[in-house]
C-alpha positions as CSV (number, residue, x, y, z in Angstrom):
1,M,0.0,0.0,0.0
2,N,1.3,3.5,-0.9
3,Y,1.1,5.1,2.6
4,E,2.3,8.5,1.3
5,I,-0.9,8.9,-0.7
6,V,-3.0,7.7,2.2
7,D,-1.3,10.2,4.5
8,S,-1.9,13.1,2.1
9,F,-5.6,12.2,2.0
10,S,-5.7,12.1,5.8
11,Q,-3.9,15.4,6.1
12,M,-6.2,17.1,3.6
13,V,-9.2,15.8,5.6
14,R,-7.8,17.1,8.9
15,E,-7.3,20.6,7.5
16,K,-10.9,20.7,6.2
17,G,-12.3,19.4,9.5
18,I,-14.3,16.6,7.9
19,D,-15.9,14.1,10.2
20,R,-13.9,10.9,10.5
21,D,-16.8,8.5,9.9
22,R,-17.8,10.5,6.8
23,L,-14.2,10.3,5.5
24,V,-14.1,6.5,6.0
25,G,-17.2,6.2,3.9
26,I,-15.7,8.3,1.1
27,I,-12.4,6.3,1.1
28,E,-14.4,3.0,0.9
29,D,-16.4,4.3,-2.0
30,I,-13.2,5.5,-3.9
31,F,-11.2,2.3,-3.4
32,G,-14.3,0.1,-4.2
33,M,-14.6,1.9,-7.5
34,M,-10.9,1.2,-8.2
35,V,-11.4,-2.5,-7.5
36,R,-14.4,-2.8,-9.7
37,K,-12.7,-1.0,-12.5
38,K,-9.7,-3.4,-12.4
39,Y,-11.4,-6.7,-11.5
40,G,-14.9,-6.2,-12.8
41,Q,-18.3,-5.4,-11.2
42,D,-18.7,-8.9,-9.7
43,A,-15.5,-8.7,-7.7
44,N,-15.7,-9.6,-4.0
45,Y,-13.6,-7.3,-1.9
46,E,-13.3,-5.8,1.5
47,I,-11.8,-2.4,2.5
48,V,-10.5,-1.8,6.0
49,V,-9.6,1.8,7.0
50,N,-7.6,2.5,10.1
51,M,-7.6,6.3,10.6
52,D,-5.6,6.2,13.8
53,K,-2.6,4.6,12.0
54,G,-3.4,6.2,8.6
55,D,-3.6,2.7,7.1
56,I,-6.0,1.5,4.4
57,E,-6.1,-2.1,3.4
58,V,-8.0,-3.6,0.4
59,F,-8.7,-7.3,0.4
60,L,-9.8,-9.2,-2.7
61,V,-11.6,-12.5,-2.1
62,R,-11.7,-15.1,-4.9
63,E,-12.6,-18.8,-5.1
64,V,-9.8,-21.5,-5.7
65,V,-10.7,-23.7,-8.7
66,E,-8.8,-26.1,-10.9
67,E,-9.7,-24.3,-14.1
68,V,-10.4,-20.5,-14.1
69,E,-13.5,-19.4,-16.0
70,D,-13.9,-15.9,-14.4
71,P,-10.7,-14.2,-13.3
72,A,-12.7,-11.7,-11.3
73,T,-13.9,-14.3,-8.9
74,Q,-11.7,-17.4,-9.4
75,V,-8.0,-18.3,-9.0
76,T,-5.9,-21.5,-9.4
77,P,-4.2,-23.2,-6.4
78,E,-0.8,-22.2,-7.8
79,Y,-1.8,-18.5,-7.9
80,A,-3.2,-18.7,-4.3
81,L,0.1,-20.3,-3.1
82,E,2.1,-17.5,-4.8
83,K,0.0,-14.6,-3.3
84,T,-0.7,-16.0,0.1
85,G,2.0,-18.6,0.7
86,E,-0.7,-21.2,1.6
87,K,-1.7,-24.4,-0.2
88,L,-5.4,-24.0,-0.8
89,Q,-7.6,-26.7,-2.1
90,P,-10.3,-26.1,-4.8
91,G,-13.4,-24.7,-3.2
92,E,-11.6,-22.6,-0.6
93,E,-11.3,-18.8,-0.6
94,C,-8.2,-17.0,-1.5
95,V,-7.9,-13.6,0.4
96,E,-5.4,-11.4,-1.4
97,I,-4.1,-8.1,0.0
98,L,-4.0,-5.6,-2.9
99,D,-1.2,-3.1,-3.3
100,L,-2.1,0.4,-4.5
101,R,0.6,0.2,-7.1
102,D,-1.2,-2.8,-8.6
103,F,-4.0,-0.5,-9.9
104,G,-1.7,1.5,-12.1
105,R,-0.8,5.2,-12.1
106,R,-3.7,6.3,-14.2
107,L,-6.3,4.7,-12.0
108,I,-4.6,6.1,-8.9
109,V,-4.8,9.7,-10.3
110,T,-8.4,9.3,-11.1
111,A,-9.2,8.0,-7.6
112,K,-7.3,11.0,-6.1
113,Q,-9.3,13.4,-8.2
114,N,-12.6,11.8,-7.2
115,L,-11.5,12.0,-3.6
116,N,-10.7,15.7,-3.8
117,Q,-14.0,16.4,-5.5
118,R,-15.9,14.5,-2.8
119,I,-14.0,16.3,-0.1
120,K,-14.8,19.7,-1.7
121,E,-18.5,18.8,-1.8
122,I,-18.4,18.0,1.8
123,E,-16.6,21.2,2.5
124,K,-19.3,23.2,0.8
125,D,-21.9,21.6,2.8
126,L,-20.0,22.2,6.0
127,I,-19.4,25.9,5.3
128,Y,-23.0,26.4,4.3
129,D,-24.4,24.6,7.4
130,E,-21.9,26.2,9.8
131,Y,-22.4,29.8,8.7
132,S,-26.1,29.5,8.1
133,E,-26.4,28.9,11.8
134,K,-24.2,32.0,12.5
135,I,-26.3,34.5,10.5
136,N,-26.8,37.7,12.6
137,D,-23.8,36.8,14.8
138,I,-20.6,38.8,15.1
139,V,-17.3,37.1,14.1
140,V,-13.7,38.2,14.3
141,G,-11.5,37.6,11.3
142,E,-8.3,38.7,9.7
143,I,-8.1,40.7,6.5
144,Y,-6.1,38.9,3.9
145,Q,-7.0,40.8,0.7
146,V,-8.3,44.3,0.0
147,R,-9.9,44.7,-3.5
148,K,-11.7,47.6,-5.2
149,H,-15.2,46.4,-4.6
150,D,-14.8,44.1,-1.5
151,V,-12.6,43.0,1.3
152,L,-11.7,39.3,1.8
153,I,-11.5,38.1,5.4
154,N,-10.1,34.8,6.7
155,H,-12.2,33.2,9.5
156,N,-11.2,29.7,10.5
157,R,-9.8,29.0,7.0
158,T,-13.1,30.2,5.5
159,E,-13.3,33.2,3.2
160,L,-15.8,35.9,4.2
161,I,-16.7,38.7,1.8
162,L,-17.3,42.3,2.9
163,P,-18.8,44.1,-0.1
164,K,-18.4,47.8,-0.7
165,S,-22.1,48.4,0.1
166,E,-21.7,46.8,3.6
167,Q,-18.6,48.8,4.5
168,I,-18.5,51.9,6.7
169,P,-17.9,54.9,4.4
170,R,-14.3,56.3,4.6
171,E,-13.1,53.4,6.7
172,R,-9.7,52.1,5.7
173,Y,-8.8,48.4,5.6
174,R,-5.3,46.9,5.6
175,K,-4.1,43.4,5.1
176,G,-3.4,41.6,8.4
177,D,-5.8,43.8,10.4
178,T,-8.2,42.1,12.8
179,I,-11.8,43.1,12.0
180,R,-15.3,42.5,13.5
181,C,-18.2,42.0,11.3
182,L,-21.7,40.5,11.2
183,I,-22.7,37.4,9.2
184,K,-25.5,38.8,7.0
185,S,-26.2,36.0,4.6
186,V,-24.9,32.8,3.0
187,E,-25.4,32.5,-0.7
188,R,-25.1,29.2,-2.6
189,K,-25.5,28.9,-6.4
190,G,-25.1,25.6,-8.1
191,N,-21.8,23.7,-7.4
192,A,-19.9,26.9,-6.5
193,M,-18.5,27.5,-3.1
194,P,-20.9,29.2,-0.8
195,R,-20.4,33.0,-0.4
196,V,-20.5,34.2,3.1
197,I,-21.5,37.9,3.1
198,V,-20.6,40.0,6.1
199,T,-21.5,43.6,7.0
200,R,-20.4,46.5,9.2
201,A,-23.0,49.0,7.9
202,D,-26.2,47.2,9.0
203,S,-28.1,48.5,12.0
204,L,-28.2,45.0,13.4
205,F,-24.4,45.1,13.7
206,L,-24.8,48.2,16.0
207,R,-27.4,46.3,18.0
208,K,-25.0,43.3,18.5
209,L,-22.2,45.6,19.6
210,F,-24.5,47.1,22.2
211,E,-25.2,43.5,23.4
212,M,-21.5,42.7,23.6
213,E,-20.5,45.9,25.4
214,I,-23.5,46.4,27.7
215,P,-24.3,43.4,29.9
216,E,-27.8,44.8,30.8
217,I,-28.8,44.6,27.2
218,Y,-27.4,41.1,26.8
219,D,-29.3,40.0,30.0
220,N,-32.5,41.7,28.6
221,V,-32.7,44.2,31.6
222,I,-32.6,46.9,29.0
223,S,-34.2,46.6,25.6
224,I,-33.3,48.2,22.3
225,V,-36.6,49.3,20.8
226,K,-35.4,50.8,17.5
227,I,-32.3,51.9,15.7
228,A,-31.9,54.5,13.0
229,R,-28.5,54.7,11.5
230,E,-26.4,56.3,8.7
231,P,-23.1,54.3,8.8
232,G,-20.0,56.2,9.7
233,E,-22.0,59.4,10.4
234,R,-24.6,59.2,13.0
235,A,-27.0,56.8,14.7
236,K,-30.0,57.1,17.1
237,V,-30.8,54.3,19.4
238,A,-34.0,54.2,21.4
239,V,-33.7,52.1,24.6
240,E,-36.1,51.1,27.3
241,S,-35.4,49.8,30.8
242,N,-37.4,46.7,32.0
243,D,-36.3,47.6,35.6
244,D,-37.5,50.9,37.1
245,R,-34.4,51.0,39.2
246,I,-32.0,51.1,36.2
247,D,-31.5,54.2,34.0
248,A,-31.4,52.8,30.4
249,V,-29.4,55.7,29.0
250,G,-26.9,55.9,31.8
251,A,-26.3,52.1,31.6
252,C,-25.6,52.3,27.9
253,V,-23.3,55.3,28.2
254,G,-21.4,53.9,31.2
255,M,-19.1,55.6,33.7
256,K,-17.5,58.5,31.9
257,G,-18.8,57.2,28.6
258,V,-16.6,54.1,28.7
259,R,-19.1,51.7,27.2
260,I,-20.4,53.9,24.5
261,H,-16.9,55.1,23.5
262,A,-15.9,51.5,22.8
263,I,-18.7,51.2,20.4
264,V,-18.0,54.5,18.8
265,R,-14.3,53.5,18.2
266,E,-15.4,50.3,16.6
267,L,-17.7,52.2,14.2
268,H,-15.0,54.6,13.0
269,N,-16.0,57.4,15.4
270,E,-19.7,57.3,14.4
271,N,-21.8,59.6,16.5
272,I,-24.4,57.7,18.6
273,D,-27.4,59.3,20.3
274,V,-29.0,57.1,23.0
275,I,-32.6,58.1,23.6
276,N,-35.1,57.0,26.3
277,Y,-38.0,55.4,24.5
278,T,-41.6,56.5,25.4
279,D,-45.0,55.6,24.1
280,D,-45.9,59.4,24.0
281,P,-45.2,60.4,20.4
282,Y,-44.9,64.1,21.4
283,L,-42.2,63.4,23.9
284,F,-40.5,60.8,21.7
285,L,-40.3,63.3,18.8
286,T,-38.9,65.9,21.2
287,R,-36.1,63.6,22.2
288,A,-35.5,62.3,18.7
289,L,-35.0,65.8,17.3
290,A,-32.5,66.8,20.0
291,P,-30.5,69.0,20.3
292,A,-33.1,71.3,18.7
293,K,-35.6,73.0,21.1
294,L,-39.2,72.5,19.9
295,E,-42.0,74.9,20.6
296,E,-45.0,72.9,19.4
297,I,-45.8,69.6,17.7
298,K,-49.0,68.9,15.8
299,L,-49.7,65.3,14.7
300,D,-51.6,64.0,11.7
301,R,-52.0,60.4,12.9
302,E,-53.8,59.2,9.7
303,E,-51.0,60.4,7.4
304,K,-48.3,59.7,10.1
305,T,-47.0,63.3,9.7
306,A,-45.7,65.5,12.5
307,Y,-45.6,69.3,12.1
308,V,-42.9,70.6,14.3
309,Y,-42.8,74.3,15.2
310,V,-39.4,75.8,16.0
311,E,-37.8,79.2,16.3
312,P,-35.9,80.1,13.1
313,D,-32.6,79.7,14.8
314,Q,-33.5,76.2,15.8
315,A,-34.5,75.0,12.4
316,S,-31.0,74.1,11.2
317,L,-30.4,72.1,14.4
318,A,-33.6,70.2,13.9
319,I,-32.8,69.4,10.3
320,G,-29.1,68.7,10.8
321,R,-26.3,68.6,8.3
322,N,-27.7,67.6,4.9
323,G,-31.0,66.7,6.6
324,Q,-29.4,64.0,8.6
325,N,-31.0,64.7,12.0
326,I,-34.5,64.9,10.7
327,R,-34.1,61.8,8.6
328,L,-32.9,59.7,11.5
329,A,-35.6,61.1,13.8
330,S,-38.3,60.3,11.2
331,E,-37.0,56.7,10.8
332,L,-36.8,56.3,14.6
333,T,-40.3,57.6,15.3
334,G,-42.1,56.5,12.2
335,F,-43.5,59.9,11.5
336,K,-42.8,62.1,8.4
337,I,-41.5,65.3,10.0
338,E,-42.3,68.8,8.6
339,I,-40.3,71.6,10.2
340,V,-42.3,74.9,10.5
341,K,-40.5,78.1,11.5
342,I,-42.4,80.3,13.9
343,G,-42.9,83.9,12.8
344,E,-42.6,83.2,9.1
345,E,-45.6,83.2,6.9
346,E,-46.6,79.6,6.1
347,P,-47.4,78.9,2.4
348,K,-50.9,77.7,1.8
349,L,-50.9,74.3,0.4
350,D,-53.6,75.0,-2.2
351,E,-51.6,77.9,-3.6
352,Y,-49.0,75.6,-5.2
353,E,-50.9,72.5,-6.2
354,M,-49.5,72.4,-9.7
355,D,-47.4,69.4,-10.8
356,M,-43.7,69.9,-11.2
357,I,-43.9,68.1,-14.5
358,E,-45.6,71.1,-16.0
359,F,-42.3,73.1,-15.7
360,Q,-40.3,70.9,-18.0
361,D,-40.0,73.7,-20.5
362,D,-38.7,76.1,-17.8
363,F,-36.2,73.8,-16.1
364,G,-35.6,71.0,-18.5
365,P,-37.1,67.4,-18.4
366,E,-34.1,65.8,-16.7
367,L,-34.0,68.2,-13.8
368,V,-37.8,68.0,-13.3
369,Q,-37.6,64.2,-13.3
370,Q,-34.9,64.4,-10.7
371,F,-37.2,66.5,-8.5
372,I,-40.0,63.9,-9.0
373,N,-37.7,61.0,-8.2
374,A,-36.7,62.7,-5.0
375,G,-40.3,63.0,-3.9
376,Y,-41.0,66.6,-5.0
377,I,-44.0,65.9,-7.2
378,K,-46.0,69.1,-6.5
379,V,-44.7,72.7,-6.6
380,N,-45.7,73.1,-2.9
381,D,-43.4,70.2,-2.1
382,V,-40.4,72.2,-3.4
383,I,-41.5,75.6,-1.9
384,E,-42.2,74.1,1.6
385,A,-39.1,71.9,1.8
386,E,-35.8,73.0,3.4
387,K,-33.2,74.0,0.9
388,E,-30.6,71.8,2.5
389,E,-32.9,68.8,2.2
390,I,-33.5,69.5,-1.5
391,L,-29.8,69.9,-2.3
392,F,-29.1,66.6,-0.6
393,K,-31.9,64.7,-2.4
394,V,-31.5,66.2,-5.9
395,P,-28.1,65.3,-7.3
396,G,-26.1,67.9,-9.2
397,L,-28.1,70.8,-7.9
398,D,-26.4,73.8,-6.4
399,A,-27.8,76.5,-4.0
400,E,-27.8,79.2,-6.6
401,R,-29.7,77.2,-9.2
402,L,-32.2,76.1,-6.5
403,E,-32.9,79.7,-5.5
404,E,-33.6,80.5,-9.1
405,I,-36.0,77.6,-9.4
406,I,-37.9,78.5,-6.2
407,T,-38.1,82.2,-7.3
408,T,-39.5,81.2,-10.7
409,L,-42.1,78.9,-9.2
410,K,-43.3,81.7,-6.8
411,E,-43.4,84.3,-9.5
412,E,-45.4,82.0,-11.8
413,F,-48.1,81.6,-9.2
414,K,-48.0,85.3,-8.3
415,E,-48.8,86.2,-12.0
416,A,-51.5,83.6,-12.0
417,E,-53.1,85.1,-8.9
418,E,-53.0,88.6,-10.3
419,E,-54.7,87.4,-13.6
420,E,-57.4,85.7,-11.5
421,S,-57.9,88.9,-9.5
422,V,-58.2,91.1,-12.5
423,E,-60.7,88.7,-14.2
424,G,-62.8,88.5,-11.1
425,E,-62.9,92.3,-10.4
426,E,-63.1,93.9,-13.8
427,V,-66.8,94.3,-14.7
428,L,-67.9,96.3,-17.7
429,V,-70.4,99.0,-16.8
430,D,-73.0,100.3,-19.3
431,K,-73.6,104.0,-18.6
432,N,-76.8,103.9,-20.7
433,A,-78.3,101.0,-19.0
434,E,-81.8,101.6,-17.8
435,I,-82.2,101.7,-14.0
436,E,-85.4,100.1,-12.8
437,E,-85.0,100.5,-9.1
438,P,-82.3,101.8,-6.7
439,A,-80.2,98.9,-5.6
440,T,-79.5,98.2,-2.0
441,E,-76.2,96.6,-2.8
442,D,-73.7,97.3,-5.5
443,E,-73.0,93.8,-6.7
444,S,-70.5,95.0,-9.3
445,V,-68.1,96.3,-6.8
446,V,-65.6,93.5,-5.7
447,S,-63.3,94.3,-2.9
448,A,-61.0,92.1,-0.9
449,E,-62.2,93.5,2.4
450,P,-65.2,95.6,3.5
451,T,-64.7,99.4,2.9
452,E,-65.3,102.3,5.2
453,L,-67.4,105.3,4.0
454,A,-66.5,108.9,4.4
455,E,-68.9,110.7,6.8
456,E,-72.4,109.2,6.3
457,P,-72.8,105.9,4.5
458,A,-74.0,106.4,0.9
459,E,-76.5,104.1,-0.7
460,E,-74.9,101.7,-3.2
461,L,-75.9,102.2,-6.9
462,E,-77.3,100.2,-9.6
463,E,-75.2,99.0,-12.6
464,G,-74.4,101.9,-14.9
465,E,-73.8,104.5,-12.2
466,K,-70.5,105.8,-11.0
467,L,-69.7,105.6,-7.4
468,V,-69.3,109.3,-6.6
469,G,-71.5,109.8,-3.5
470,S,-75.0,109.3,-2.1
471,A,-77.9,108.8,-4.5
472,D,-79.9,111.6,-2.7
473,S,-77.0,114.1,-2.5
474,E,-77.0,117.2,-4.7
475,E,-73.4,117.9,-3.9
476,P,-70.5,115.6,-4.6
477,V,-68.9,113.9,-1.7
478,E,-65.4,115.1,-1.6
479,A,-62.7,113.0,0.1
480,E,-60.9,114.9,2.8
481,D,-57.2,115.0,3.0
482,D,-55.5,111.9,4.5
483,E,-58.8,110.0,4.5
484,P,-59.5,106.9,2.4
485,S,-62.0,107.1,-0.4
486,V,-65.3,105.3,-0.4
487,T,-63.9,102.1,-2.0
488,E,-60.7,101.8,0.0
489,S,-60.1,100.0,3.3
490,E,-58.7,102.5,5.7
491,G,-55.1,101.8,6.6
492,E,-54.6,98.8,4.3
493,D,-53.4,98.6,0.7
494,E,-56.0,96.6,-1.1
495,E,-56.7,95.5,-4.6
496,P,-58.2,98.3,-6.7
497,S,-62.0,98.3,-7.2
498,I,-63.6,98.6,-10.5
499,T,-63.7,102.4,-10.3
500,E,-59.9,102.6,-10.1
501,S,-57.8,103.4,-13.2
502,E,-55.8,100.6,-14.6
503,G,-52.0,101.2,-14.6
504,E,-52.1,103.2,-11.3
505,D,-50.8,101.6,-8.2
506,K,-53.7,101.3,-5.9
507,E,-54.9,104.9,-6.3
508,P,-58.7,105.5,-6.7
509,S,-59.5,107.4,-9.8
510,V,-62.7,109.3,-9.1
511,T,-63.2,109.9,-5.4
512,E,-59.8,111.5,-4.8
513,S,-60.1,114.0,-7.6
514,E,-60.6,117.1,-5.4
515,D,-59.1,119.4,-8.1
516,E,-62.0,118.7,-10.6
517,P,-65.2,119.7,-8.8
518,D,-66.9,120.8,-12.0
519,E,-66.6,117.3,-13.5
520,L,-68.1,115.8,-10.3
521,N,-71.0,118.3,-10.3
522,E,-71.8,117.4,-13.9
523,T,-71.8,113.8,-13.1
524,T,-74.1,114.3,-10.2
525,A,-76.5,116.4,-12.3
526,L,-76.6,113.7,-14.9
527,N,-77.5,111.2,-12.2
528,E,-80.4,113.5,-11.0
529,A,-81.7,113.9,-14.5
530,E,-81.7,110.2,-15.1
531,K,-83.7,109.7,-11.9
532,D,-86.3,112.3,-12.8
533,G,-86.7,110.7,-16.1
534,A,-87.2,107.3,-14.5
């Protein structure tokens, strides 16, 4: 028997960690195949494997006959004497010990290849079974290769893969470094070796680090309710104590921050906010948006939206750099958070209900599509959102261009409102229209707010009359200095009424013409004559 080959097989198996009984079965199958190929399928043989000594023996059993008809099962007495040294009579069994060299080099190479293939299949099964049980567990390995799109880690002679998407941004990896990571998944396709995917960017990795560093969490005295995380930047962890005597936040931070600092260092100096969980959404939102100071919170529970009112100087703190704080708070609380600055006029939602897609000609279809992809479907979505948030969500957009877009959107609606105002207020008056009865209200006069009359209130006129004074007055009503006219709201700049001249900026055209009394008298006389005629 060639013991060198047997020893190499045994060494290979020891390195792979294959079960001994399973190995014995493989060796018996391989050598049985070799015997059948050399001596035929009807050959009677026995294989004995001694793993302690590294010894494998193959016995071929054949019948002793005077005349051989089937060499696979029969031998002559002379052959039996030569191989065994015993004189055997016809009818007895000849047990021959086979030497591996008797099979020939070609058959030995084939057997070794088959053995390697079988061992690899077993190895694949072992890796898949072992690491499938370790999913969501943290392991410690050694980096042995750093590539462009992934990092290869050696763990117990098994290759772990850390893809780019599962790495902490801006974290550097060097060959030979020890690294902690979380088993995320085990992929197996066809006959390929299973791929063990690990992660350092997943929120579950942060949860497991808390369990390792904080005994109270491992013992379930403190529970982690939820985690919101942006790897390498910031994380918010909501914790809750199951024992009233223990402060959840204090236990997580530790004496002088020892516990939390160990986690921060492991995560490449990632900022971690530990928050006391509460069922009260108002209080939970207040804690989640720290360090900003909130003045008021209004909740729309159906839409899961929170309107948070803050002072203008606190808005940037609530939003955070590139909208980071508000995103994490929204993920942690489950509410869509809208920041409202106190003291600033809030835009009415219905003022900007036009779709952004209608502005393709103004801003270009590609840019408009980027706004829509970022969630800004309506114009009011753009106008109400924080500029920092828009710049973060819309790629390739700078602050100057964004300011131009917002200004254009607001001007577009301002022009539309002015056109609607003019269409609603401009009413054509027929001076020759026949007046049937004095009207109690002048329905043609449209004003944004009620007007105040000079001195005594004058009766409002029918269509076709000019608003110059009372219907019973013989003298024109002249506006005194520094007093508003009949159609103006005192103290407020309002939209011009129908008696105002177009092109003048909110200045009434008739009732403030004190320098033209003759024209006013003529108009009054005309009105009196028309009444007498009626």
